[in-house]
C-alpha positions in Angstrom: -2.6 38.3 -84.8 -5.8 40.0 -84.6 -7.0 42.6 -86.9 -6.4 46.2 -85.7 -8.5 49.1 -86.7 -7.1 52.5 -87.5 -7.9 55.5 -85.6 -8.4 58.6 -87.7 -7.1 61.9 -86.7 -9.8 64.3 -85.4 -10.6 67.2 -87.6 -12.7 68.5 -90.5 -12.1 66.3 -93.6 -12.6 67.7 -97.2 -12.3 65.9 -100.5 -10.6 62.6 -100.2 -10.1 62.8 -96.6 -7.9 66.1 -97.0 -8.0 68.7 -94.3 -10.1 71.7 -95.1 -7.0 73.9 -95.3 -5.4 71.4 -97.7 -8.4 71.4 -99.9 -8.6 75.1 -99.9 -4.9 75.4 -100.8 -5.3 73.0 -103.6 -8.3 74.5 -105.0 -6.8 78.0 -104.7 -3.9 76.9 -106.8 -6.1 76.1 -109.7 -6.5 79.7 -110.8 -3.6 81.8 -109.6 -4.0 85.5 -109.5 -7.7 85.5 -109.2 -9.1 87.4 -106.1 -12.2 87.3 -104.1 -14.7 84.5 -103.9 -14.7 82.2 -106.9 -16.8 79.2 -108.2 -14.0 76.9 -107.0 -13.9 78.0 -103.3 -16.1 79.9 -101.0 -14.5 80.8 -97.6 -16.4 80.6 -94.4 -14.6 81.8 -91.3 -16.4 80.3 -88.3 -18.6 77.5 -87.7 -21.2 77.4 -85.0 -22.3 74.1 -83.7 -26.1 73.5 -82.9 -25.3 73.6 -79.2 -24.2 77.1 -79.5 -20.5 76.4 -79.0 -18.1 78.1 -81.4 -15.5 75.9 -83.2 -13.4 78.7 -84.6 -12.0 76.5 -87.3 -11.5 77.6 -90.9 -13.7 75.9 -93.3 -13.3 75.6 -97.1 -16.1 74.5 -99.3 -15.0 73.4 -102.8 -17.3 73.0 -105.7 -17.3 69.5 -107.1 -19.5 67.5 -109.5 -20.4 65.0 -106.7 -22.1 65.8 -103.4 -19.8 67.0 -100.6 -20.1 65.4 -97.2 -18.6 67.3 -94.1 -17.9 65.1 -91.1 -16.2 65.6 -87.8 -14.2 62.7 -86.4 -14.6 62.4 -82.7 -11.7 61.4 -80.3 -12.4 57.7 -80.8 -12.6 57.8 -84.6 -16.4 58.0 -84.6 -17.7 60.1 -87.5 -20.5 62.5 -86.9 -22.1 64.8 -89.3 -22.3 68.6 -88.5 -25.9 69.6 -87.7 -27.5 73.0 -88.6 -24.7 75.5 -88.4 -24.4 79.1 -89.3 -21.4 81.0 -90.4 -21.3 84.5 -91.7 -18.7 86.6 -93.5 -18.9 89.8 -95.4 -17.4 89.6 -98.8 -17.7 92.7 -100.7 -21.4 93.7 -100.9 -22.5 90.1 -100.5 -23.5 88.4 -97.2 -22.9 84.6 -97.3 -24.6 82.2 -95.0 -24.3 78.4 -94.5 -28.0 77.6 -94.1 -28.5 73.9 -93.4 -27.6 70.4 -93.8 -30.3 69.0 -95.9 -31.9 65.6 -94.8 -30.4 65.7 -91.3 -32.2 66.4 -88.0 -31.9 69.8 -86.4 -28.9 68.8 -84.2 -25.5 67.1 -84.4 -26.2 63.5 -85.3 -24.6 60.2 -86.2 -23.2 60.1 -89.7 -25.3 58.3 -92.2 -22.3 56.2 -93.0 -19.2 56.4 -95.1 -19.8 57.4 -98.6 -23.3 58.7 -98.0 -24.1 62.0 -99.6 -25.4 65.0 -97.7 -26.1 68.3 -99.6 -25.1 71.7 -98.2 -27.2 74.6 -99.4 -25.2 77.9 -99.4 -27.4 81.0 -99.8 -26.0 84.3 -100.9 -27.7 87.6 -101.7 -25.8 87.5 -105.0 -25.9 83.8 -106.0 -27.3 80.4 -104.8 -24.9 77.4 -104.8 -25.3 73.8 -103.8 -22.2 72.2 -102.5 -21.7 68.4 -101.9 -19.0 65.8 -101.7 -18.6 62.1 -101.1 -16.3 61.2 -98.2 -13.1 59.2 -98.5 -13.3 58.1 -102.2 -10.0 59.5 -103.6 -6.6 58.0 -103.9 -5.0 60.2 -101.3 -7.6 59.1 -98.8 -6.9 55.4 -99.4 -3.1 55.9 -99.1 -3.7 57.9 -95.9 -6.0 55.3 -94.4 -3.5 52.5 -95.2 -0.7 54.4 -93.4 -3.0 55.1 -90.4 -4.0 51.5 -90.2 -0.4 50.3 -90.4 0.8 52.9 -87.8 -1.8 51.7 -85.3 -0.7 48.1 -85.4 1.5 46.9 -82.6 5.0 47.0 -83.9 8.0 45.0 -82.7 11.0 46.8 -81.3 14.2 45.8 -83.1 16.8 44.4 -80.8 19.7 43.9 -83.3 21.7 46.6 -81.4 21.7 44.6 -78.2 25.1 43.2 -77.3 24.0 39.6 -77.0 22.5 39.6 -80.6 25.6 41.4 -82.0 27.8 38.6 -80.6 25.4 35.9 -81.8 25.5 37.2 -85.3 29.3 37.4 -85.3 29.4 33.8 -84.0 26.9 32.6 -86.6 28.7 34.4 -89.5 32.0 32.6 -88.4 30.1 29.4 -89.0 29.0 30.4 -92.5 25.5 31.7 -91.7 24.2 34.7 -93.7 20.8 36.3 -93.4 19.1 39.4 -94.4 15.5 38.4 -94.1 15.1 38.5 -90.3 16.1 40.5 -87.2 15.5 39.8 -83.6 12.8 42.0 -82.0 10.5 42.3 -79.0 6.7 42.1 -79.9 3.7 42.8 -77.7 1.9 39.7 -76.8 4.5 37.2 -77.9 7.8 38.6 -76.6 11.0 37.9 -78.2 10.9 36.8 -81.8 12.0 37.5 -85.4 11.0 40.4 -87.6 11.0 40.5 -91.3 13.5 42.9 -92.7 12.0 42.8 -96.2 8.6 41.6 -97.6 8.6 37.8 -97.7 6.6 36.0 -100.6 4.9 32.6 -100.4 7.4 29.8 -100.9 10.3 32.0 -100.1 13.1 30.8 -97.8 12.8 32.4 -94.4 16.1 31.0 -92.9 18.8 28.4 -93.9 20.9 27.5 -90.9 24.2 25.6 -91.8 24.9 22.2 -90.1 27.9 23.8 -88.4 25.5 25.9 -86.4 23.4 23.1 -85.1 24.0 21.6 -81.8 23.5 17.8 -82.1 24.7 14.6 -80.5 27.6 14.7 -83.1 28.5 18.0 -81.6 28.6 16.5 -78.1 30.6 13.3 -79.2 33.3 15.5 -80.9 33.7 17.5 -77.7 35.6 16.8 -74.5 32.5 14.8 -73.4 32.9 12.3 -76.2 35.4 10.0 -74.5 33.3 9.8 -71.4 30.2 9.0 -73.3 31.6 6.3 -75.5 33.0 4.3 -72.6 30.0 4.6 -70.3 27.8 1.5 -70.0 24.9 1.2 -70.5 25.2 3.9 -73.2 23.6 7.2 -72.3 20.5 8.4 -74.2 20.8 11.2 -76.9 18.8 13.4 -74.6 21.3 12.9 -71.7 24.1 13.7 -74.0 22.6 17.1 -75.1 21.5 18.0 -71.6 25.0 17.1 -70.2 26.7 19.4 -72.8 24.3 22.3 -72.1 25.0 22.2 -68.4 28.6 21.8 -68.8 28.9 24.7 -71.3 26.8 26.9 -69.2 29.1 26.3 -66.3 32.2 27.1 -68.4 30.8 30.6 -68.9 33.2 32.9 -70.9 35.3 29.9 -71.7 32.5 28.2 -73.7 32.6 28.2 -77.4 28.8 28.2 -77.4 28.5 31.2 -75.1 26.8 33.6 -77.7 24.1 31.1 -78.2 23.8 30.2 -74.4 23.5 33.9 -73.6 20.1 34.3 -75.5 18.5 31.2 -74.1 15.8 31.8 -71.4 17.1 31.8 -67.9 13.8 30.0 -66.7 10.9 28.2 -68.4 7.1 28.0 -67.7 6.4 24.4 -68.5 4.2 22.7 -65.8 7.3 20.9 -64.7 8.8 24.1 -63.7 5.8 25.5 -61.9 5.1 25.6 -58.1 3.0 22.8 -56.9 0.3 25.1 -55.7 0.0 26.6 -59.3 -0.1 23.1 -60.8 -3.1 22.3 -58.7 -5.0 25.1 -60.5 -4.6 23.3 -63.9 -7.4 21.4 -65.6 -7.6 17.9 -64.2 -6.4 16.2 -67.4 -3.5 18.6 -67.7 -2.7 18.4 -64.0 -2.2 14.6 -64.4 0.0 15.0 -67.3 2.1 17.7 -65.6 2.6 15.4 -62.6 3.7 12.6 -65.0 6.1 15.0 -66.6 7.6 16.0 -63.3 8.0 12.4 -62.2 9.7 11.6 -65.6 12.2 14.5 -65.2 13.0 13.5 -61.6 13.6 9.9 -62.8 15.8 11.1 -65.5 17.9 13.1 -63.0 18.2 10.3 -60.6 19.2 7.7 -63.1 21.9 10.1 -64.6 23.8 10.9 -61.3 26.3 8.0 -61.7 27.2 9.2 -65.2 27.7 12.8 -63.9 30.0 11.4 -61.3 32.1 10.0 -63.9 32.7 13.3 -65.4 34.5 14.7 -62.2 38.0 14.7 -63.8 36.7 17.5 -66.2 35.9 19.9 -63.2 37.6 21.4 -60.3 34.2 21.8 -58.5 32.1 18.9 -57.3 29.9 17.6 -60.1 26.9 17.4 -57.7 27.1 21.2 -57.5 27.3 21.5 -61.3 24.8 19.0 -62.4 22.1 19.8 -59.9 18.4 19.0 -60.4 17.7 22.7 -61.3 20.5 22.8 -63.8 19.4 19.6 -65.6 15.8 20.7 -65.4 16.8 23.9 -67.3 18.7 21.9 -69.9 15.8 19.4 -70.3 13.3 22.3 -70.9 15.8 23.9 -73.3 15.9 20.7 -75.5 12.2 19.9 -75.1 11.0 23.4 -76.1 13.4 24.6 -78.6 14.8 21.5 -80.5 14.1 21.0 -84.1 13.5 17.5 -85.7 16.1 15.7 -87.7 16.0 12.4 -89.4 16.6 9.5 -86.9 20.2 8.5 -86.6 21.9 5.7 -84.6 25.2 5.7 -82.8 26.7 2.7 -81.1 27.9 4.9 -78.2 24.3 6.1 -77.5 21.2 4.1 -76.4 18.6 2.9 -78.8 16.3 5.8 -78.2 15.5 8.0 -81.3 18.2 10.5 -81.9 16.1 13.2 -83.7 16.8 16.4 -81.7 19.0 19.4 -82.7 19.2 22.8 -81.2 19.1 25.6 -83.8 20.6 29.0 -82.6 18.8 32.0 -84.0 16.3 29.9 -85.9 14.7 29.0 -82.4 13.7 32.5 -81.9 10.8 32.0 -84.3 7.5 31.9 -82.4 4.5 29.7 -83.0 1.3 30.6 -84.6 -1.4 27.9 -85.4 -2.6 30.0 -88.4 0.6 29.6 -90.6 2.2 26.9 -92.5 5.8 26.4 -93.2 8.0 23.7 -94.7 10.9 22.9 -92.4 13.5 20.1 -92.9 17.2 19.4 -93.0 18.5 19.6 -96.6 21.0 16.9 -97.3 22.3 18.7 -100.4 23.0 22.0 -98.8 23.7 20.6 -95.3 21.5 23.2 -93.8 18.2 23.3 -91.8 15.8 25.2 -94.1 12.4 26.8 -93.4 10.2 28.0 -96.3 7.0 30.0 -95.7 3.8 29.2 -97.3 2.6 32.7 -96.1 3.3 36.3 -97.0 4.8 38.7 -94.6 5.1 42.5 -94.8 8.3 44.3 -94.0 8.6 44.7 -90.2 6.1 42.0 -89.3 6.8 39.2 -86.9 7.4 36.0 -88.8 6.0 32.8 -87.3 6.2 29.2 -87.7 3.9 26.4 -86.7 4.9 23.8 -84.1 2.0 21.6 -85.1 -1.8 21.5 -84.8 -1.7 21.4 -81.0 -4.5 22.4 -78.6 -3.6 24.7 -75.7 -3.1 22.1 -73.1 -0.5 20.5 -75.3 1.2 23.8 -75.9 1.3 24.5 -72.2 2.5 21.1 -71.3 5.4 20.9 -73.8 6.2 24.6 -74.5 5.0 26.6 -71.6 2.6 29.1 -73.3 -1.0 29.5 -74.4 -2.2 30.5 -77.9 -4.9 33.1 -77.9 -7.9 32.1 -80.3 -6.2 28.8 -81.0 -8.4 27.1 -83.7 -7.2 23.7 -82.2 -8.2 24.7 -78.7 -10.5 22.2 -77.0 -11.9 21.1 -73.6 -11.4 17.5 -72.7 -14.2 15.4 -71.1 -13.0 12.6 -68.8 -14.8 9.2 -68.3 -16.0 10.3 -65.0 -17.7 13.5 -66.3 -19.1 11.5 -69.3 -21.3 9.3 -67.2 -22.0 11.8 -64.4 -25.3 13.0 -66.1 -26.5 9.5 -67.3 -29.1 7.5 -65.5 -27.5 5.5 -62.6 -30.0 2.8 -62.9 -28.9 1.8 -66.4 -28.1 -1.9 -66.1 -26.2 -1.9 -69.4 -23.9 1.0 -68.4 -20.9 -1.2 -67.7 -21.3 -2.9 -71.0 -21.6 0.3 -72.9 -18.5 1.7 -71.3 -16.7 -1.5 -72.2 -17.7 -1.2 -75.8 -16.5 2.4 -76.0 -13.2 1.5 -74.4 -12.7 -1.4 -76.8 -13.3 0.7 -79.9 -11.3 3.7 -78.7 -14.1 6.1 -77.8 -13.4 6.6 -74.2 -10.4 9.1 -74.7 -10.0 12.3 -76.5 -13.6 13.4 -76.2 -13.7 17.1 -76.5 -15.7 20.3 -76.9 -14.3 22.6 -79.6 -15.1 26.0 -81.3 -17.8 24.3 -83.4 -19.4 22.3 -80.6 -19.0 18.8 -79.1 -16.6 16.6 -81.1 -18.1 13.8 -83.3 -16.4 11.4 -81.0 -18.1 12.8 -77.9 -21.5 12.9 -79.5 -21.0 9.3 -80.6 -20.0 8.2 -77.2 -23.1 9.9 -75.6 -25.5 8.4 -78.3 -24.3 4.9 -77.5 -24.5 5.6 -73.7 -28.1 7.0 -74.1 -29.4 3.9 -76.1 -32.6 2.5 -74.6 -32.5 -1.1 -73.5 -34.6 -2.3 -76.4 -32.3 -0.8 -79.0 -29.0 -1.7 -77.4 -28.4 -4.2 -80.2 -28.0 -1.2 -82.6 -24.8 -0.1 -80.9 -22.7 -0.9 -84.0 -24.8 1.4 -86.1 -24.2 4.2 -83.6 -20.4 3.8 -84.0 -20.9 3.9 -87.8 -22.7 7.3 -87.5 -26.2 6.2 -88.2 -29.2 7.8 -86.6 -31.2 5.5 -84.3 -34.0 7.8 -83.4 -34.8 11.4 -82.7 -35.2 10.6 -79.0 -31.6 9.2 -78.8 -30.3 12.3 -80.7 -32.2 14.8 -78.4 -31.1 13.0 -75.2 -27.5 12.9 -76.2 -27.6 16.6 -77.0 -29.3 17.4 -73.7 -26.5 15.5 -71.8 -23.8 17.1 -73.9 -25.2 20.6 -73.0 -25.4 19.7 -69.3 -21.7 18.6 -69.4 -20.8 21.9 -71.2 -22.6 23.9 -68.5 -20.9 22.1 -65.8 -17.5 22.9 -67.4 -18.4 26.5 -67.8 -19.4 26.7 -64.0 -16.1 25.0 -63.0 -14.1 27.3 -65.3 -15.6 30.4 -64.0 -15.0 29.2 -60.3 -11.3 28.5 -61.2 -10.9 31.9 -62.8 -12.0 33.5 -59.6 -9.6 31.3 -57.5 -6.8 32.2 -59.7 -7.7 35.9 -59.5 -7.8 35.8 -55.7 -4.6 33.9 -55.6 -2.9 36.6 -57.8 -3.7 39.2 -55.1 -2.2 37.0 -52.4 0.8 35.5 -54.1 2.7 38.3 -55.8 5.7 36.2 -56.3 3.8 33.8 -58.5 2.0 36.4 -60.6 3.6 35.3 -63.9 2.8 31.6 -63.4 -0.7 32.5 -62.2 -1.3 34.7 -65.3 -0.4 31.9 -67.6 -2.8 29.5 -65.9 -5.5 32.3 -66.0 -5.0 32.7 -69.7 -5.4 28.8 -70.2 -8.8 28.9 -68.4 -9.9 32.1 -70.1 -9.3 30.4 -73.6 -11.2 27.2 -72.4 -14.1 29.4 -71.3 -14.3 30.9 -74.8 -14.4 27.5 -76.4 -17.2 26.2 -74.0 -19.3 29.3 -74.8 -18.9 28.6 -78.4 -19.8 25.0 -77.9 -22.9 26.0 -75.8 -24.1 28.2 -78.6 -23.8 25.4 -81.1 -25.6 23.0 -78.9 -28.5 25.3 -78.5 -28.8 25.6 -82.3 -28.8 21.8 -82.6 -31.4 21.4 -80.0 -33.7 23.8 -81.6 -34.1 21.3 -84.4 -35.9 18.9 -82.0 -38.3 21.4 -80.4 
């Protein structure tokens, strides 16, 4: 969601950004029927640049009560003023000559800036005139600039015409869903999402999805699976019920009542649990550990569910082992984990005591995440619909976002399988091992200091962020850097009090060393990923995702290093 600049069209601009021809035509219409050169327009046929090159372009100078500025817009939108140029034309008995650009060097040079005034002296054997203009101040110019800027922004490609979305909209309409605000589209950078069909105002309802469109455990229990779920002991979890239904319906294919929704679901996911082991090994250590825990959890989920799957054999002609395979269950697990919305906890006797809070929301789940927006999302008990209201404004044809929560990129990668560029919540985690790596190894009180940090919850979630080391990280370092004679002040450190300038400076120095260590490690990992992309073309998509994660972490570390340098300056 960056800001995109507009690229002006090359050419000579007259008043208000008009082309010279347009300005001439408009000026000439002021006094119809008058012939020859007038005080409104003076025509100059050819323009010679200072380098001797002829730009045979018609040029119109219009008299105006403010100074005129003539600029040339280069191929990259860079404005340059025309240097000394000469143009001649015989008009009757008079010879007209464009003599000079007053106040500019004797060659084409950079424009003094938008809105600056440069006078043009036009000398004639019959009269002397001074022409001037101020660039880009008219209403027409402002309108044109807005259009140029909007047209230069990456636009989504509407996909409403695709067969899968036509079928989905028919399916949703049959379930009482009506929507004119959003349309499916493909956007650069984010991929498939929802585009605003009209301008959306702050507080306006983005989408209201009826309960009949939601896929919940109630949906599963009312289906052909209900009888098997209610009699199974111990009761299956709500997650298992949803995953079983997804796998079964996907296997049903055209016979499934949920086919229009299943058709638009991703065929594969990019959560760490789905990545190849050699790609997982390239993740940051803290994320790699969580990814391995996630994989072990899903594998255990599959192993513990196989007996329940076997009980479903009467429903299928094929062997259930071929239907409810690990890959099939993994796909269903990722679908629920990455796309489910939150509902108020419910409890059913036929299901385990685990929180039953997940629901799949067809069409609504096409909305992508942005950390910079806020929405109000909840199930409305009065309307029996899941509703989302925006707290932002959206122009027509913009991608509409929601926020999954204030998650850093490692959390987004782990749970949803993507990385957010310029994520304001992005951070780099510091482990206990790295925390003490640069501390004096001969500190006899080190074990006691670590124990204090652990007891008070200061050994986890220590991070570098966009604004430097976190308060928790600096506090932990200040306590670890306490001199032996001041160790009794450790409670004051945890309360945020300054013990001494030496303690402050030492903790900042160690923070900087840790930051530089992470920067070196990150650069090394980026090189490793780059080499692997050349060697493992089949893994290019997974590697590109890992590369983007490391790239964002490097940006955070550079910002932190800059902040640390500023903080250290106060002690020098």
